[in-house]
N, CA, C and O atoms as CSV, one atom per row, in Angstrom:
chain,resi,resn,atom,element,x,y,z
A,1,UNK,N,N,31.464,-3.836,0.381
A,1,UNK,CA,C,30.854,-5.129,1.128
A,1,UNK,C,C,30.172,-4.368,2.720
A,1,UNK,O,O,30.893,-3.724,3.483
A,2,UNK,N,N,29.027,-4.561,2.912
A,2,UNK,CA,C,28.912,-3.867,4.729
A,2,UNK,C,C,29.348,-4.922,5.681
A,2,UNK,O,O,29.338,-6.153,5.714
A,3,UNK,N,N,29.661,-4.131,6.296
A,3,UNK,CA,C,30.395,-5.014,7.696
A,3,UNK,C,C,28.693,-5.550,8.331
A,3,UNK,O,O,27.609,-5.001,8.132
A,4,UNK,N,N,28.898,-6.360,8.849
A,4,UNK,CA,C,27.748,-7.209,9.641
A,4,UNK,C,C,28.003,-7.167,11.536
A,4,UNK,O,O,28.970,-7.551,12.194
A,5,UNK,N,N,27.013,-6.690,11.871
A,5,UNK,CA,C,27.478,-6.640,13.433
A,5,UNK,C,C,26.451,-7.234,14.220
A,5,UNK,O,O,25.373,-7.083,13.644
A,6,UNK,N,N,26.341,-7.812,15.235
A,6,UNK,CA,C,25.507,-8.296,15.508
A,6,UNK,C,C,25.362,-7.891,17.511
A,6,UNK,O,O,26.153,-8.298,18.362
A,7,UNK,N,N,24.234,-7.089,17.738
A,7,UNK,CA,C,23.699,-6.625,19.172
A,7,UNK,C,C,23.106,-7.557,20.227
A,7,UNK,O,O,21.902,-7.794,20.128
A,8,UNK,N,N,23.819,-8.135,21.258
A,8,UNK,CA,C,23.582,-8.907,22.130
A,8,UNK,C,C,22.922,-7.986,23.290
A,8,UNK,O,O,23.674,-7.240,23.917
A,9,UNK,N,N,21.381,-8.022,23.629
A,9,UNK,CA,C,21.209,-7.340,24.530
A,9,UNK,C,C,19.782,-7.541,25.065
A,9,UNK,O,O,19.012,-7.714,24.120
A,10,UNK,N,N,19.180,-7.577,26.234
A,10,UNK,CA,C,17.976,-7.533,26.253
A,10,UNK,C,C,16.996,-6.653,26.470
A,10,UNK,O,O,15.851,-6.786,26.902
A,11,UNK,N,N,17.627,-5.714,26.098
A,11,UNK,CA,C,16.838,-4.625,26.677
A,11,UNK,C,C,16.771,-3.752,25.290
A,11,UNK,O,O,17.721,-3.152,24.786
A,12,UNK,N,N,15.143,-3.832,24.682
A,12,UNK,CA,C,14.636,-3.603,23.137
A,12,UNK,C,C,15.315,-2.464,22.767
A,12,UNK,O,O,15.916,-2.242,21.715
A,13,UNK,N,N,15.108,-1.526,24.060
A,13,UNK,CA,C,14.789,-0.163,23.414
A,13,UNK,C,C,16.845,-0.081,22.632
A,13,UNK,O,O,17.111,0.238,21.473
A,14,UNK,N,N,17.846,-0.455,23.673
A,14,UNK,CA,C,19.006,-0.304,23.427
A,14,UNK,C,C,19.437,-1.202,22.078
A,14,UNK,O,O,20.324,-0.693,21.394
A,15,UNK,N,N,18.883,-2.523,21.615
A,15,UNK,CA,C,18.932,-2.786,20.511
A,15,UNK,C,C,18.530,-2.003,19.377
A,15,UNK,O,O,19.298,-1.622,18.493
A,16,UNK,N,N,17.059,-1.733,19.445
A,16,UNK,CA,C,16.658,-0.842,18.728
A,16,UNK,C,C,17.460,0.293,18.187
A,16,UNK,O,O,17.893,0.474,17.049
A,17,UNK,N,N,17.543,0.907,19.107
A,17,UNK,CA,C,18.221,2.065,19.401
A,17,UNK,C,C,19.887,2.002,18.319
A,17,UNK,O,O,20.245,2.745,17.405
A,18,UNK,N,N,20.506,0.906,18.881
A,18,UNK,CA,C,21.957,1.035,17.971
A,18,UNK,C,C,21.849,-0.043,16.686
A,18,UNK,O,O,22.834,-0.561,16.160
A,19,UNK,N,N,20.460,-0.274,16.291
A,19,UNK,CA,C,20.360,-1.120,15.327
A,19,UNK,C,C,20.015,-0.150,14.085
A,19,UNK,O,O,20.270,-0.339,12.896
A,20,UNK,N,N,19.444,0.807,14.619
A,20,UNK,CA,C,18.592,2.128,13.593
A,20,UNK,C,C,20.104,2.987,13.379
A,20,UNK,O,O,20.299,3.255,12.193
A,21,UNK,N,N,20.705,3.247,13.897
A,21,UNK,CA,C,21.583,3.914,14.437
A,21,UNK,C,C,22.760,3.671,13.457
A,21,UNK,O,O,23.321,4.514,12.757
A,22,UNK,N,N,23.044,2.209,13.563
A,22,UNK,CA,C,24.376,1.844,12.916
A,22,UNK,C,C,23.900,1.493,11.119
A,22,UNK,O,O,24.582,1.812,10.145
A,23,UNK,N,N,22.705,0.844,11.092
A,23,UNK,CA,C,22.190,0.969,9.618
A,23,UNK,C,C,22.091,1.941,9.066
A,23,UNK,O,O,22.026,1.918,7.837
A,24,UNK,N,N,22.038,3.264,9.838
A,24,UNK,CA,C,21.857,4.411,9.259
A,24,UNK,C,C,23.677,4.593,8.503
A,24,UNK,O,O,24.136,4.885,7.399
A,25,UNK,N,N,24.079,4.325,9.480
A,25,UNK,CA,C,25.817,4.080,8.688
A,25,UNK,C,C,26.306,3.408,7.971
A,25,UNK,O,O,27.460,3.500,7.554
A,26,UNK,N,N,25.135,2.241,7.579
A,26,UNK,CA,C,25.688,1.334,6.230
A,26,UNK,C,C,25.897,-0.081,6.903
A,26,UNK,O,O,25.781,-1.167,6.335
A,27,UNK,N,N,26.212,0.132,8.154
A,27,UNK,CA,C,26.218,-1.662,8.469
A,27,UNK,C,C,25.149,-2.309,8.429
A,27,UNK,O,O,24.002,-1.942,8.681
A,28,UNK,N,N,25.522,-3.231,8.124
A,28,UNK,CA,C,23.823,-4.584,8.424
A,28,UNK,C,C,23.681,-5.178,10.050
A,28,UNK,O,O,24.577,-5.959,10.369
A,29,UNK,N,N,22.925,-4.960,10.809
A,29,UNK,CA,C,22.877,-5.214,12.321
A,29,UNK,C,C,21.932,-5.994,12.579
A,29,UNK,O,O,20.776,-5.711,12.266
A,30,UNK,N,N,22.238,-7.037,13.156
A,30,UNK,CA,C,21.379,-8.423,13.891
A,30,UNK,C,C,21.236,-7.834,15.107
A,30,UNK,O,O,21.911,-6.878,15.488
A,31,UNK,N,N,20.091,-8.553,15.934
A,31,UNK,CA,C,19.969,-8.336,17.215
A,31,UNK,C,C,19.476,-9.703,17.611
A,31,UNK,O,O,18.901,-10.591,16.981
A,32,UNK,N,N,19.997,-9.556,19.197
A,32,UNK,CA,C,19.736,-10.758,20.040
A,32,UNK,C,C,19.031,-10.631,21.401
A,32,UNK,O,O,19.701,-9.819,22.039
A,33,UNK,N,N,18.363,-10.902,21.881
A,33,UNK,CA,C,18.090,-10.789,23.522
A,33,UNK,C,C,18.890,-11.377,24.360
A,33,UNK,O,O,19.012,-10.764,25.421
A,34,UNK,N,N,19.619,-12.571,24.247
A,34,UNK,CA,C,20.477,-13.149,25.147
A,34,UNK,C,C,21.627,-13.593,24.898
A,34,UNK,O,O,21.614,-13.672,23.670
A,35,UNK,N,N,22.682,-13.960,25.267
A,35,UNK,CA,C,24.216,-14.192,24.793
A,35,UNK,C,C,24.397,-15.854,24.029
A,35,UNK,O,O,25.452,-16.274,23.553
A,36,UNK,N,N,22.571,-16.906,24.089
A,36,UNK,CA,C,22.795,-18.307,22.788
A,36,UNK,C,C,22.464,-17.547,21.909
A,36,UNK,O,O,23.351,-17.490,21.057
A,37,UNK,N,N,21.421,-16.778,21.630
A,37,UNK,CA,C,20.870,-16.208,20.614
A,37,UNK,C,C,21.523,-15.538,19.613
A,37,UNK,O,O,21.532,-15.699,18.393
A,38,UNK,N,N,22.236,-14.518,20.563
A,38,UNK,CA,C,23.546,-14.217,19.673
A,38,UNK,C,C,24.856,-14.785,19.139
A,38,UNK,O,O,25.623,-14.504,18.219
A,39,UNK,N,N,24.773,-15.941,20.352
A,39,UNK,CA,C,26.218,-16.944,19.461
A,39,UNK,C,C,25.765,-17.421,18.391
A,39,UNK,O,O,26.580,-17.491,17.471
A,40,UNK,N,N,24.077,-18.003,18.070
A,40,UNK,CA,C,23.772,-18.381,17.148
A,40,UNK,C,C,23.758,-17.557,15.752
A,40,UNK,O,O,24.132,-17.949,14.646
A,41,UNK,N,N,23.241,-16.358,16.106
A,41,UNK,CA,C,23.352,-15.230,15.039
A,41,UNK,C,C,24.829,-15.277,14.653
A,41,UNK,O,O,24.982,-15.140,13.440
A,42,UNK,N,N,26.056,-15.445,15.407
A,42,UNK,CA,C,27.215,-15.098,14.626
A,42,UNK,C,C,27.730,-16.692,14.557
A,42,UNK,O,O,28.949,-16.681,14.383
A,43,UNK,N,N,27.372,-17.633,14.611
A,43,UNK,CA,C,27.017,-19.007,13.445
A,43,UNK,C,C,26.777,-18.519,12.433
A,43,UNK,O,O,27.667,-18.061,11.717
A,44,UNK,N,N,25.755,-18.499,12.178
A,44,UNK,CA,C,24.674,-18.224,11.150
A,44,UNK,C,C,25.261,-17.199,10.038
A,44,UNK,O,O,25.012,-17.214,8.833
A,45,UNK,N,N,25.849,-16.575,10.531
A,45,UNK,CA,C,26.124,-15.139,9.665
A,45,UNK,C,C,27.954,-15.164,9.632
A,45,UNK,O,O,28.712,-15.735,10.417
A,46,UNK,N,N,28.280,-14.330,8.434
A,46,UNK,CA,C,29.665,-13.814,8.694
A,46,UNK,C,C,29.402,-12.660,9.382
A,46,UNK,O,O,28.581,-11.870,8.917
A,47,UNK,N,N,30.391,-12.261,11.201
A,47,UNK,CA,C,29.525,-11.261,11.580
A,47,UNK,C,C,31.419,-10.278,11.264
A,47,UNK,O,O,32.431,-10.606,10.645
A,48,UNK,N,N,31.011,-8.998,12.118
A,48,UNK,CA,C,32.547,-8.646,11.574
A,48,UNK,C,C,32.475,-7.765,13.517
A,48,UNK,O,O,33.395,-7.269,14.166
A,49,UNK,N,N,31.842,-7.832,13.666
A,49,UNK,CA,C,31.769,-7.040,15.413
A,49,UNK,C,C,30.345,-7.540,15.829
A,49,UNK,O,O,29.356,-7.742,15.125
A,50,UNK,N,N,30.569,-7.715,17.483
A,50,UNK,CA,C,29.818,-8.305,18.231
A,50,UNK,C,C,29.633,-6.502,19.170
A,50,UNK,O,O,30.648,-5.850,19.415
A,51,UNK,N,N,28.419,-6.057,19.503
A,51,UNK,CA,C,28.428,-5.495,20.789
A,51,UNK,C,C,27.729,-6.316,21.847
A,51,UNK,O,O,26.514,-6.346,21.652
A,52,UNK,N,N,28.069,-6.889,22.747
A,52,UNK,CA,C,27.008,-7.002,23.769
A,52,UNK,C,C,27.167,-6.959,25.219
A,52,UNK,O,O,28.209,-7.084,25.863
A,53,UNK,N,N,26.058,-6.776,25.607
A,53,UNK,CA,C,25.095,-6.271,27.297
A,53,UNK,C,C,25.962,-7.885,28.190
A,53,UNK,O,O,25.864,-9.022,27.730
A,54,UNK,N,N,26.682,-7.552,29.388
A,54,UNK,CA,C,26.940,-8.419,30.559
A,54,UNK,C,C,25.418,-8.764,30.714
A,54,UNK,O,O,24.928,-9.471,29.833
A,55,UNK,N,N,24.680,-8.371,31.667
A,55,UNK,CA,C,23.842,-9.055,32.383
A,55,UNK,C,C,22.927,-9.350,31.528
A,55,UNK,O,O,22.653,-8.301,30.945
A,56,UNK,N,N,22.071,-10.510,30.984
A,56,UNK,CA,C,21.173,-10.987,30.283
A,56,UNK,C,C,20.740,-12.499,31.025
A,56,UNK,O,O,21.385,-13.154,31.844
A,57,UNK,N,N,19.402,-12.780,30.411
A,57,UNK,CA,C,19.235,-14.286,30.676
A,57,UNK,C,C,19.566,-15.291,29.715
A,57,UNK,O,O,19.837,-14.867,28.591
A,58,UNK,N,N,19.595,-16.211,29.852
A,58,UNK,CA,C,20.416,-17.968,29.553
A,58,UNK,C,C,21.802,-17.803,29.201
A,58,UNK,O,O,22.554,-18.767,29.057
A,59,UNK,N,N,22.087,-16.846,29.089
A,59,UNK,CA,C,23.857,-16.437,28.606
A,59,UNK,C,C,24.240,-15.239,28.779
A,59,UNK,O,O,23.662,-14.325,28.191
A,60,UNK,N,N,25.330,-14.999,29.653
A,60,UNK,CA,C,25.692,-13.736,30.165
A,60,UNK,C,C,26.678,-13.489,29.666
A,60,UNK,O,O,27.435,-14.422,29.398
A,61,UNK,N,N,27.209,-11.562,29.215
A,61,UNK,CA,C,27.726,-11.263,28.614
A,61,UNK,C,C,29.290,-11.743,28.582
A,61,UNK,O,O,29.824,-11.655,27.476
A,62,UNK,N,N,29.838,-12.083,29.318
A,62,UNK,CA,C,31.048,-12.433,29.779
A,62,UNK,C,C,31.161,-13.707,29.347
A,62,UNK,O,O,32.282,-13.939,28.894
A,63,UNK,N,N,30.309,-14.741,29.317
A,63,UNK,CA,C,30.490,-15.934,28.794
A,63,UNK,C,C,30.215,-15.626,27.064
A,63,UNK,O,O,30.757,-16.457,26.335
A,64,UNK,N,N,29.615,-14.778,26.523
A,64,UNK,CA,C,29.628,-14.555,25.296
A,64,UNK,C,C,31.425,-14.317,24.581
A,64,UNK,O,O,31.938,-14.763,23.554
A,65,UNK,N,N,32.003,-13.364,25.755
A,65,UNK,CA,C,32.737,-13.135,25.500
A,65,UNK,C,C,33.988,-14.377,24.872
A,65,UNK,O,O,34.399,-14.698,23.756
A,66,UNK,N,N,34.238,-14.760,26.148
A,66,UNK,CA,C,34.973,-16.682,26.647
A,66,UNK,C,C,34.312,-17.208,25.263
A,66,UNK,O,O,35.061,-18.051,24.771
A,67,UNK,N,N,33.462,-17.048,24.682
A,67,UNK,CA,C,33.004,-18.072,24.042
A,67,UNK,C,C,33.588,-17.232,22.380
A,67,UNK,O,O,34.418,-17.729,21.619
A,68,UNK,N,N,33.149,-16.408,22.254
A,68,UNK,CA,C,33.912,-15.710,20.825
A,68,UNK,C,C,35.613,-15.982,20.910
A,68,UNK,O,O,36.120,-16.816,20.159
A,69,UNK,N,N,36.224,-15.412,21.628
A,69,UNK,CA,C,37.651,-15.826,21.756
A,69,UNK,C,C,37.814,-16.763,21.921
A,69,UNK,O,O,38.884,-16.747,22.530
A,70,UNK,N,N,37.332,-18.364,21.769
A,70,UNK,CA,C,37.773,-18.972,21.243
A,70,UNK,C,C,37.492,-19.473,20.303
A,70,UNK,O,O,38.193,-20.378,19.849
A,71,UNK,N,N,36.183,-18.981,19.596
A,71,UNK,CA,C,36.041,-19.594,18.431
A,71,UNK,C,C,37.144,-18.568,17.477
A,71,UNK,O,O,37.754,-19.141,16.574
A,72,UNK,N,N,37.379,-17.118,17.677
A,72,UNK,CA,C,37.459,-16.490,17.098
A,72,UNK,C,C,38.795,-15.244,17.822
A,72,UNK,O,O,38.216,-14.972,18.873
A,73,UNK,N,N,39.361,-14.888,17.839
A,73,UNK,CA,C,40.727,-14.525,18.734
A,73,UNK,C,C,40.584,-12.837,18.191
A,73,UNK,O,O,40.822,-12.077,19.129
A,74,UNK,N,N,40.279,-12.176,17.008
A,74,UNK,CA,C,40.662,-10.894,16.426
A,74,UNK,C,C,38.738,-10.814,16.422
A,74,UNK,O,O,38.459,-9.848,17.132
A,75,UNK,N,N,38.106,-11.129,16.166
A,75,UNK,CA,C,36.360,-10.060,16.111
A,75,UNK,C,C,36.967,-8.993,17.357
A,75,UNK,O,O,37.772,-9.082,18.284
A,76,UNK,N,N,36.193,-8.096,16.858
A,76,UNK,CA,C,36.368,-6.848,17.889
A,76,UNK,C,C,34.800,-6.927,18.495
A,76,UNK,O,O,33.776,-6.889,17.812
A,77,UNK,N,N,34.910,-7.084,20.415
A,77,UNK,CA,C,33.606,-7.138,20.805
A,77,UNK,C,C,33.585,-6.002,21.464
A,77,UNK,O,O,34.683,-5.638,21.884
A,78,UNK,N,N,32.673,-5.317,21.693
A,78,UNK,CA,C,32.185,-4.082,22.342
A,78,UNK,C,C,31.275,-4.336,23.954
A,78,UNK,O,O,30.111,-4.686,23.755
A,79,UNK,N,N,31.535,-4.246,24.960
A,79,UNK,CA,C,31.036,-5.154,26.236
A,79,UNK,C,C,30.084,-3.432,26.350
A,79,UNK,O,O,30.300,-2.316,25.875
A,80,UNK,N,N,29.054,-3.997,27.197
A,80,UNK,CA,C,28.295,-2.591,27.511
A,80,UNK,C,C,27.778,-3.474,29.242
A,80,UNK,O,O,27.420,-4.651,29.297
A,81,UNK,N,N,27.874,-2.572,30.411
A,81,UNK,CA,C,27.963,-2.894,31.549
A,81,UNK,C,C,27.006,-1.961,32.043
A,81,UNK,O,O,27.174,-0.755,31.863
A,82,UNK,N,N,25.729,-2.544,32.827
A,82,UNK,CA,C,24.956,-1.157,33.523
A,82,UNK,C,C,24.481,-1.625,34.627
A,82,UNK,O,O,23.488,-1.201,35.219
A,83,UNK,N,N,25.535,-2.974,35.102
A,83,UNK,CA,C,25.144,-3.199,36.323
A,83,UNK,C,C,25.306,-2.927,37.784
A,83,UNK,O,O,25.698,-3.637,38.709
A,84,UNK,N,N,24.974,-1.940,37.733
A,84,UNK,CA,C,24.962,-1.087,39.165
A,84,UNK,C,C,26.030,-0.768,39.700
A,84,UNK,O,O,26.796,-0.041,39.066
A,85,UNK,N,N,26.263,-1.069,40.574
A,85,UNK,CA,C,27.601,-1.221,41.701
A,85,UNK,C,C,28.708,-1.832,40.968
A,85,UNK,O,O,29.692,-1.199,40.585
A,86,UNK,N,N,28.535,-2.972,40.799
A,86,UNK,CA,C,29.467,-4.414,39.860
A,86,UNK,C,C,29.859,-3.456,38.342
A,86,UNK,O,O,30.961,-3.587,37.808
A,87,UNK,N,N,28.939,-2.644,37.857
A,87,UNK,CA,C,29.652,-2.255,36.761
A,87,UNK,C,C,31.053,-2.551,36.484
A,87,UNK,O,O,31.542,-3.437,35.783
A,88,UNK,N,N,31.735,-1.400,37.348
A,88,UNK,CA,C,32.974,-1.398,36.942
A,88,UNK,C,C,33.552,-2.854,36.766
A,88,UNK,O,O,34.153,-3.242,35.765
A,89,UNK,N,N,33.291,-3.563,37.837
A,89,UNK,CA,C,33.870,-4.750,37.879
A,89,UNK,C,C,33.629,-5.668,36.723
A,89,UNK,O,O,34.608,-6.265,36.275
A,90,UNK,N,N,32.369,-5.872,36.143
A,90,UNK,CA,C,32.272,-6.293,34.973
A,90,UNK,C,C,32.631,-5.726,33.979
A,90,UNK,O,O,32.047,-6.205,33.008
A,91,UNK,N,N,33.422,-4.798,33.666
A,91,UNK,CA,C,33.970,-3.821,32.635
A,91,UNK,C,C,35.485,-4.801,32.831
A,91,UNK,O,O,35.874,-5.731,32.124
A,92,UNK,N,N,35.945,-4.367,33.710
A,92,UNK,CA,C,36.879,-5.680,33.708
A,92,UNK,C,C,37.509,-6.503,33.717
A,92,UNK,O,O,38.701,-6.669,33.456
A,93,UNK,N,N,36.400,-7.371,34.164
A,93,UNK,CA,C,36.322,-8.276,33.678
A,93,UNK,C,C,35.843,-9.037,32.216
A,93,UNK,O,O,35.904,-10.195,31.803
A,94,UNK,N,N,35.416,-7.950,31.755
A,94,UNK,CA,C,35.331,-8.587,30.383
A,94,UNK,C,C,36.647,-7.938,29.419
A,94,UNK,O,O,36.936,-8.298,28.278
A,95,UNK,N,N,37.014,-7.374,29.860
A,95,UNK,CA,C,38.280,-6.913,29.008
A,95,UNK,C,C,39.453,-8.222,29.272
A,95,UNK,O,O,40.083,-8.834,28.410
A,96,UNK,N,N,39.488,-8.403,30.828
A,96,UNK,CA,C,40.393,-9.622,31.480
A,96,UNK,C,C,39.791,-10.976,30.163
A,96,UNK,O,O,40.439,-12.022,30.122
A,97,UNK,N,N,38.671,-10.813,29.276
A,97,UNK,CA,C,38.124,-11.634,29.078
A,97,UNK,C,C,38.516,-11.918,27.457
A,97,UNK,O,O,38.443,-12.993,26.862
A,98,UNK,N,N,38.985,-10.522,26.903
A,98,UNK,CA,C,38.771,-10.579,25.915
A,98,UNK,C,C,38.443,-9.447,25.093
A,98,UNK,O,O,39.002,-9.301,24.006
A,99,UNK,N,N,37.449,-8.503,25.585
A,99,UNK,CA,C,36.594,-7.378,25.036
A,99,UNK,C,C,37.842,-6.351,24.333
A,99,UNK,O,O,38.872,-6.067,24.944
A,100,UNK,N,N,37.546,-5.907,23.047
A,100,UNK,CA,C,38.097,-5.242,22.416
A,100,UNK,C,C,38.160,-3.443,23.481
A,100,UNK,O,O,39.025,-2.737,23.998
A,101,UNK,N,N,36.742,-3.440,23.315
A,101,UNK,CA,C,36.465,-2.308,23.999
A,101,UNK,C,C,35.033,-2.351,25.239
A,101,UNK,O,O,34.148,-3.203,25.309
A,102,UNK,N,N,35.210,-1.248,26.013
A,102,UNK,CA,C,33.916,-1.352,27.221
A,102,UNK,C,C,33.285,-0.349,27.514
A,102,UNK,O,O,34.188,0.487,27.547
A,103,UNK,N,N,31.997,0.387,27.850
A,103,UNK,CA,C,31.151,1.289,27.654
A,103,UNK,C,C,29.767,1.218,29.268
A,103,UNK,O,O,28.863,0.448,29.594
A,104,UNK,N,N,29.977,1.669,29.465
A,104,UNK,CA,C,28.908,1.943,31.093
A,104,UNK,C,C,28.063,2.151,30.284
A,104,UNK,O,O,28.328,2.557,29.153
A,105,UNK,N,N,26.283,1.795,30.916
A,105,UNK,CA,C,25.392,2.239,30.799
A,105,UNK,C,C,25.240,3.363,31.618
A,105,UNK,O,O,26.148,3.535,32.431
A,106,UNK,N,N,24.469,4.043,31.613
A,106,UNK,CA,C,23.734,5.005,30.171
A,106,UNK,C,C,24.994,5.276,29.701
A,106,UNK,O,O,25.947,5.568,30.423
A,107,UNK,N,N,25.029,5.149,28.045
A,107,UNK,CA,C,25.726,5.646,27.340
A,107,UNK,C,C,25.344,6.456,26.130
A,107,UNK,O,O,24.293,6.223,25.533
A,108,UNK,N,N,26.304,7.546,25.700
A,108,UNK,CA,C,25.900,7.784,24.658
A,108,UNK,C,C,26.043,7.504,23.203
A,108,UNK,O,O,27.151,7.406,22.676
A,109,UNK,N,N,24.669,7.348,22.406
A,109,UNK,CA,C,24.679,6.874,21.375
A,109,UNK,C,C,25.762,7.114,20.537
A,109,UNK,O,O,26.311,6.070,20.186
A,110,UNK,N,N,26.233,8.085,20.119
A,110,UNK,CA,C,27.488,8.454,19.651
A,110,UNK,C,C,28.704,7.875,19.887
A,110,UNK,O,O,29.485,7.327,19.109
A,111,UNK,N,N,28.755,8.053,20.974
A,111,UNK,CA,C,30.180,7.148,21.731
A,111,UNK,C,C,30.510,5.719,20.941
A,111,UNK,O,O,31.428,5.274,20.252
A,112,UNK,N,N,29.059,5.201,21.509
A,112,UNK,CA,C,29.399,3.309,20.381
A,112,UNK,C,C,29.325,3.606,19.292
A,112,UNK,O,O,29.534,2.532,18.727
A,113,UNK,N,N,29.129,4.509,18.354
A,113,UNK,CA,C,28.892,4.608,17.224
A,113,UNK,C,C,30.484,4.790,16.437
A,113,UNK,O,O,30.870,4.096,15.497
A,114,UNK,N,N,31.147,5.740,16.998
A,114,UNK,CA,C,32.454,5.657,17.008
A,114,UNK,C,C,33.455,5.170,17.437
A,114,UNK,O,O,34.532,5.532,16.962
A,115,UNK,N,N,33.399,4.105,18.564
A,115,UNK,CA,C,33.942,2.824,18.583
A,115,UNK,C,C,33.519,1.602,17.280
A,115,UNK,O,O,34.362,1.039,16.583
A,116,UNK,N,N,32.245,1.423,17.204
A,116,UNK,CA,C,32.266,0.649,15.809
A,116,UNK,C,C,32.479,1.174,14.644
A,116,UNK,O,O,32.237,0.412,13.708
A,117,UNK,N,N,32.992,2.619,14.267
A,117,UNK,CA,C,34.066,3.198,13.204
A,117,UNK,C,C,35.241,2.854,13.621
A,117,UNK,O,O,35.928,2.193,12.842
A,118,UNK,N,N,35.626,3.098,14.554
A,118,UNK,CA,C,36.677,2.934,14.364
A,118,UNK,C,C,37.667,1.671,14.874
A,118,UNK,O,O,38.894,1.775,14.874
A,119,UNK,N,N,36.919,0.413,15.328
A,119,UNK,CA,C,36.886,-0.420,15.081
A,119,UNK,C,C,36.798,-1.302,13.376
A,119,UNK,O,O,37.688,-2.050,12.970
A,120,UNK,N,N,35.891,-1.067,12.827
A,120,UNK,CA,C,35.432,-1.134,11.446
A,120,UNK,C,C,35.924,-0.707,10.633
A,120,UNK,O,O,36.475,-1.480,9.850
A,121,UNK,N,N,35.983,0.629,10.405
A,121,UNK,CA,C,36.498,1.198,9.656
A,121,UNK,C,C,38.127,2.044,9.580
A,121,UNK,O,O,38.528,2.810,8.703
A,122,UNK,N,N,38.491,1.803,10.226
A,122,UNK,CA,C,40.303,1.996,10.181
A,122,UNK,C,C,41.180,0.336,9.575
A,122,UNK,O,O,41.117,-0.869,9.819
A,123,UNK,N,N,41.799,1.094,8.855
A,123,UNK,CA,C,42.512,0.232,8.175
A,123,UNK,C,C,43.521,-0.472,8.895
A,123,UNK,O,O,44.402,0.076,9.558
A,124,UNK,N,N,43.309,-2.211,8.690
A,124,UNK,CA,C,44.067,-3.384,9.986
A,124,UNK,C,C,45.621,-2.752,9.590
A,124,UNK,O,O,46.325,-2.394,10.534
A,125,UNK,N,N,46.093,-2.633,8.339
A,125,UNK,CA,C,47.702,-2.426,8.483
A,125,UNK,C,C,48.190,-0.807,8.495
A,125,UNK,O,O,47.898,0.140,7.765
A,126,UNK,N,N,48.942,-0.920,9.499
A,126,UNK,CA,C,48.971,0.635,10.068
A,126,UNK,C,C,49.917,1.457,8.723
A,126,UNK,O,O,49.763,2.673,8.609
A,127,UNK,N,N,50.620,0.917,8.008
A,127,UNK,CA,C,51.022,1.476,7.081
A,127,UNK,C,C,50.197,1.585,5.414
A,127,UNK,O,O,50.718,1.841,4.328
A,128,UNK,N,N,48.820,1.295,5.730
A,128,UNK,CA,C,47.902,1.282,4.457
A,128,UNK,C,C,47.512,2.811,4.634
A,128,UNK,O,O,46.749,3.350,3.833
């Protein structure tokens, strides 16, 4: 069974790059341009991991993390931010709200892919 990933970012290039690359690795990837649409995808599909930007219209990534944590305390969430000078602050806040991993933009695509593999492909039982 292929894992399903939701990528939430208002930057079309980032969504398409992540979708293309992660699909090549066998994941099913759905994309959304803002937090509201991303959460709708979460509700509509069985989602295994969420990747979200912080600064977006409608609903920002920090609110996405807060909402997801209320719905599912264990789903892996990767938060990206390219918020300029506040970038580090946003990523620290994301961790405080429950992000599993954070990464600054611009990022190396392979870094994000490695995080996804680590979070989805490693056995959840350390004795397995």
